[in-house]
Every structure is written in structure tokens, then in C-alpha cells.
C-alpha positions, 0 to 999 in steps of 0.5 A: 481533465481530458474528458471534462468534469467528472461525476465522482459518484457515478458507478463504473460500467466496468466493475471488478466483480464482473471481471473476477466472475469471468476470470474465475470461469476461465481459470476455474478458480474457487469462489471462496474469499481470499484472506481478510488482511492483504498486503501490497509488497511493491518491491516483492521482498516479503514474497521472496522471503516467505517463498524461500522459507516455504511459508507462502502458498498460492491462493487458489481463490485469487482470480486476478488476470495480472498477479499472483496472491500468496497466503501465509500465517504469521503470529497467529494471523492469516494474510494474503500478500501480493508482490511487485504491483508498483505504481498508483494505477497498478496498486488500485487495480489490485485493491479493487479486486482484493476488496471484491474478493473478500479483503477486509483490510489492505496494508501497503508497505512500499519503498520510498526515497527520503525527501526530508532528513528524518533520520538515518535510513532505513525507517518506516513512515505511517502515511497519514496523507499523500501529495496527489502527483499522480493520475489515478486518485483524480478518477476517485476524488475531486481535485485536492492537494492531498489524499488522506488516510482514515484518521480513525486508523492512524492513532491505534496503528501508530501506537502498535507500530511504535510498540514494536521498537522499530523506527516509525514516524507518522507523516506526509509523503509525495506520490509520483507517477514518474520516479525518474522525473524527481527534479530538484524543483519538484523535490523542493516543492514536495518538501515545502508541502511537508512531504517526508518521503516520495513513493508511488502508491499511497495517494491513489490507495487513499483516494480509492479507500475514501471513495469506496469506504474501505480500510487501507493503511500505507507505510513507506519504508524509507530506504534511500536518498534517491541514489545520491550516495554510494551504498544506497537502498540498504533495507536491513536483514532480509531486505527489510522483510523481517521488519515488514512482518513485525510491522504487519503483525502489529497493524493486524492486532491494532485493526482487530482490536479496533474492529472488536471495539466498534 
């Protein structure tokens, strides 16, 4: 690393709570919590659908300088959703502030490119670990090949996701900071490590989750073959937003049940 050995247990001088304190003061925002279950929607398709249907309202308690959080309800659950936070550093910047604002579970549903032929696109992957080919995770955890999800979350959420009848696999992805540097050699190497798809956030979010002891679940919506064929990037009805809502509701139910049993 550029500045030598890192102390991964040392507290940060710059804290999300302090940033939010000043943002609330300057923006005159309320101090109440944001919705307990929040969603990262990097492509913004879910946010656009909900706004078009009149189902999403700006959250008045979200004080982030860089983004807007929307509130909506679906199948009896209240959610917060934030669109277009693409990439590892942006995702974790937002995640830190979400948990400092009252978030209890963060779900990321990001588009991904197919690395291994798992099936015809589109389909979902519940990410259980991600190759750390980005920078942000290395500020939260010591060097290692993978950042892993909390195993206690995987089995109940996979069972709930499977019950939706959506096509959902569980497996490894490759998180990169540089999508236009996905060379054949890099793809082959990621495939050799078992990666099913490539995305831009999961390794950093899982490293943050482990370091901060926060519940984070990442899904990859595999929608493309890196534009290697004509007609790529088709996501399904509503640009995949309807399927994402189904998956989100199932995840919320599984997490609530897990919380009640613990």
C-alpha cells in the first residue's frame, strides 16, 4: 500500500456521524432514522420505476451531500432505495452513512457481466464471496483474495430467493474498479478463481460489513456478456426492476425471520 502497513483496527478521524451532523445542520434535515432496510440500486432502474409509478418519495431524514434516498413500501415492508451509486468506493461511502443514519440491513442489487456460462441471461447471483480487484476493501481488511458475506445470512436468504421462482444462483463474483480493463487475461484469471460474473461493488461492501459488523447482502443481476454479442444488456420487464422488487421482498422476509429467531 502507498503509505505502508495499515492498522485495520484504528478508528478513523473522519467519521460518517460527524459528516452527517454537519450536513443535517446545513440542509436543515430531520434527525429521525432512515428506513431500516435500504437498497443500493447502481443502475437506477428500480428508482426510476418507483418514481414513474408514484410510489417513491424523497426521504427527509437522509442528509448525504452526494445522493438522494427515496422511501417506498412493497409487500408490507418499508424500504429506502438509492440509485446510481456505482463502484466500490461510492457504494461504501453511502453504506457508511446509511448505517450511521439508522439502516439495519443493506441490500445491493447490481448489474453484472457473465464470466462463466451459468445459464441464459438475465439471472441473479446471491454473492457469497467476491474477488478483491478494487481498492476500497483494502482499507477495511488485511490483504486476501476474497471478501466474504456473512454465512449466517446466506442459507435463509438463498432459500427465500429460490422460493420466488426467479433464477437465482449462489456463488463468487469478481469486483473490479475498471470495467473497461476487463482483458481476456483478467477474465481468465477471475474464472480460474471461480468467479461467475463481474461487478463493481460487492468486495468492498463485504469488507466494510465484516470490519463494521453490519449486515450486507449483495446480489448480481447478470444481464450481459460484456457487450460481446448484439442485443446484450436486456434485463427483462421494467429493466429488471419488477424482478428486483420480488427478490428484495423475499430478502426482507428472510432477514426479519432471522432477526426474530436470534
